[in-house]
N, C-alpha and C positions, 0 to 999 in steps of 0.2 A: 504494500500500500504506500510506502514511503517513496518508492521509485516512481510510481505513477504520478504522485503529487509533484515531484521535481520535474518530470517531463511536461506535465500540464503547465506548471509555472514557467518553464523555459519557453514553451510555445506561446504562452500569453505575453511574455516579455518580448519575444521576437515580433509578434504582431504589433505591440505598442511601439517598438522601435521603428518598424516599417511605416506605421501611420504618422509618427512624428517626422520621419524623414520626408514623407510626401508633403506634409504641411509646410516644411521648411523649404523644400526644393521647388515646389510649384510656383510660389511667388517670385523666386529668384529667376526661374526660366522666363516668366512673364515679363519681369523687369528687363532682362537681357533682350528679349524680343522687341520690347518697346524702344530700347536704346538703339538697336540696330535699325529698326524701321524708321525711327526719327532721323538717324544719320542718312539713310537713303532718301528720306523726304527732304532733308536739307540739301543734298546733292541735286535732287530734282528741282527744287526751288532756285538754286543757284544757276542751273542750266536754263531755266525759264527766264531768269533775269538777264543772263548773258545773251540769249537769243532775242529777248524782248528789248534789249537796249538799242537794237537797230530800228525798232519801231516806236521808240520813246515810250516803252511800257515797262513798268517795274512793279514787282510784288514786294511788300514789306516782309522781311524775314524776322519773325519773333517766335516766341514759344508756342503760340496758338497755331500759326500757319505751319510750323514744323510738325506739330503733333497731328494736325489735320492731314498733312501730306504723308506723315508716317503711318497713321492708322489706315488711311484710304488708298495710299499709293498714287498711281497715275490718275485715277478718277478724282482723287482729292485735290491734286494739283490743278486739274481741269476745272474743278469746282471753284477753287480759289481764283483762277484766271477769270472765270465767268462772273464771279462776284465783283472782282476788281473792275471789269469792263462795265458792269451794271452801275457801279458807283461813280464812274467818270462821266 
């Protein structure tokens, strides 16, 4: 009876460690994905500003525009361009 209790306690401990690892790792993966997508969004915004400089067009680069471009990708950059054109 003592050995089965130890085995059950060890399995319970392993399950708890696994759940804690998932709770810690998931937000870190999400944060890294957000950082990488924001960097790609910043590059896309820079390319739009470089290409738009020939047509006297410029998008502001701030945290909101970078996050929109990072979350939505190319459609997000097109959305920002449309908003900027509507506001002019």
